[in-house]
N, C-alpha and C positions, 0 to 999 in steps of 0.2 A: 504497501499499501503506500500512497506518495507522503512523504513525509511530514509536508504543508496540512494537508489533510488530514493527518494520523494527528498534531499538535492539535486542528480544530477541533476534532470531535473527544479527545482527550479535554479540555477544557470546556467546550459543550457541557461535557459530563459533570464538568464538579460546579457546572452552575445548574444542571440540569433541564439541558434545553437540547431539541433536534434541531438537525443540521440540513440544509434543502441542497440536493445535490446539481441545482440550478447555477449555484452559486459556483461549481467548480470547472465549468466549463473549459477554462483554459488547462485544467490537469488530466490529466489520460486515466479516466476512471473507466475500468469494465464492469458491465454489467454482473459475467461471470464470477469474476473476483469477490464482487458483493454479496452475490447469493452462497457463495462459498463461506464463506464469513459471516451470513446471516445460517446458514447450516449449520456451523461449528459453536453456535452458541456466542460470537463475540459481537455480532452487532444485530438490531435492529432495525427491520425499513418498514418504513408507512408510506403508503401512499396517499396527497393529499389533492381536494380538488384545484385548490388557487394555489398552492406549492408546489407541488409534482411530488418526488420521492424525496421520502426526510428518511435523516439517517441519526441512530444514535447508539452509544457503545454500549454492550450491556457490561456488568460490574464485572463479569468474566473477564471480559476486552478489556475494560478499564484496566484490572490488574495487570494483565498482559503484556499490554501495552505502554503502558506507563513507566516499566520495567525499562523498557527497549528506550522509551524517550529521553529517559536519566541516563542513559547511559554516553 
């Protein structure tokens, strides 16, 4: 996963917010990667009528990626 996207997702988890995928059009985010992370229980994906696809790290995803981002 892209490091910039990962940092935004970590910060969003800390403040309990969802992140809209439409704000990351410049980053290469592949739907198959997102689905895989969702299947592994690391990411929640929600479809919203106005905002499109929204993402949020699960607690498991937050704990795993928080350690990686601190290194």
